[in-house]
C-alpha positions in Angstrom: 12.0 20.0 26.9 10.1 19.9 23.6 6.6 19.0 22.9 7.2 16.8 20.0 9.0 13.9 21.5 9.6 10.6 19.5 6.7 9.1 21.5 4.3 11.9 20.5 5.4 11.8 16.9 4.7 8.1 16.8 1.3 8.7 18.4 0.5 11.3 15.8 1.6 8.9 13.1 -0.6 6.1 14.3 -3.5 8.4 14.9 -3.3 9.7 11.3 -3.0 6.2 10.0 -5.9 4.9 12.1 -8.1 7.8 10.9 -7.2 7.1 7.2 -7.9 3.4 7.6 -11.3 4.0 9.3 -12.1 6.7 6.6 -11.1 4.4 3.6 -13.0 1.3 5.0 -16.1 3.3 5.9 -16.2 4.7 2.3 -15.6 1.2 0.9 -18.5 -0.1 2.9 -20.6 3.0 1.8 -19.8 2.2 -1.8 -21.3 -1.2 -1.4 -24.3 -0.6 0.9 -25.3 3.1 0.3 -28.6 3.4 -1.5 -27.4 6.1 -3.8 -23.8 6.0 -4.9 -24.1 9.6 -6.2 -24.7 10.8 -2.6 -21.4 9.4 -1.5 -18.6 12.1 -1.8 -16.0 10.2 -3.7 -13.8 13.3 -3.9 -13.5 13.4 -0.1 -10.5 11.0 -0.2 -8.2 13.5 -1.6 -8.5 16.2 1.0 -8.6 13.6 3.9 -5.4 12.2 2.5 -3.8 15.6 2.1 -4.8 16.6 5.6 -3.1 13.4 6.9 0.0 14.1 5.0 0.2 17.7 6.2 -0.1 16.5 9.8 2.6 13.9 9.4 4.9 16.4 7.6 4.3 19.1 10.3 5.0 16.7 13.1 8.3 15.7 11.5 9.2 19.2 10.4 8.7 21.0 13.7 10.1 18.3 15.9 13.8 18.3 16.7 15.8 16.3 14.2 16.9 13.8 16.7 13.2 13.1 17.7 12.1 12.8 14.2 15.0 10.4 13.3 14.1 8.3 16.3 10.4 8.2 15.5 11.0 7.4 11.8 13.7 4.8 12.4 14.5 1.7 10.4 11.8 -0.3 12.1 9.2 2.3 10.9 10.6 2.2 7.4 10.7 -1.5 7.4 7.0 -1.8 8.6 5.8 0.9 6.2 7.6 -0.8 3.2 6.1 -4.2 4.1 2.6 -2.5 4.5 3.0 -1.0 1.0 3.9 -4.4 -0.4 0.8 -5.9 1.2 -1.2 -3.0 -0.1 -0.1 -3.8 -3.7 -1.2 -7.4 -3.4 -4.4 -6.3 -1.8 -5.1 -4.1 -4.9 -4.5 -7.0 -7.2 -6.7 -9.3 -5.2 -9.5 -6.8 -4.7 -9.8 -6.0 -8.3 -9.9 -9.7 -9.2 -12.7 -10.1 -6.7 -14.4 -6.9 -7.9 -14.2 -8.1 -11.5 -15.9 -11.4 -10.5 -18.7 -9.5 -8.6 -19.3 -7.4 -11.7 -19.3 -10.4 -13.9 -21.8 -12.3 -11.8 -24.1 -9.2 -11.6 -23.7 -8.8 -7.9 -22.4 -5.3 -8.0 -22.4 -2.6 -10.7 -19.1 -1.7 -12.1 -19.0 1.8 -10.4 -19.8 0.3 -7.0 -17.3 -2.5 -7.3 -14.5 -0.2 -8.5 -15.1 2.3 -5.7 -15.3 -0.4 -3.0 -12.2 -2.2 -4.3 -10.2 1.0 -4.6 -11.0 2.4 -1.2 -10.9 -1.0 0.6 -7.5 -1.7 -0.8 -6.3 1.8 0.0 -6.9 1.0 3.7 -4.7 -2.1 3.7 -1.3 -0.5 4.1 -2.6 1.6 7.1 -4.3 -1.4 8.8 -1.3 -3.6 8.1 1.2 -1.0 9.6 -1.0 -0.5 12.7 -1.4 -4.2 13.2 2.3 -4.6 13.2 2.8 -1.7 15.6 0.0 -2.5 18.0 0.8 -6.2 17.8 4.0 -5.8 19.7 6.2 -5.4 16.6 7.0 -1.7 17.2 
């Protein structure tokens, strides 16, 4: 009996994705509503993303091959590829909206760029989790 079963690997994956989605959405909201943008640690996204990647890699590496193959099956790959495709279009749409907000003098360019980048970065994680938690996976 091993600790890292396919169910636990799936749980770790979903927990990491949920944490990344909440982090990116929170940072995007902070970019829009924070009184001082310089106080918002924009560099924090890189270590948070790397920690998430290390957790996912470690879960797959230390699990038995069969458990990892079951956890990261074709359904997982299908949902993740679709989530990445939605993320691409979210980036395109977010920057069109952000450009209009800058042109209308609603947001300064730094805030709009940061909010669009971080908000759109959350889309693949949110989409993937919505598919999984909505009964798809």
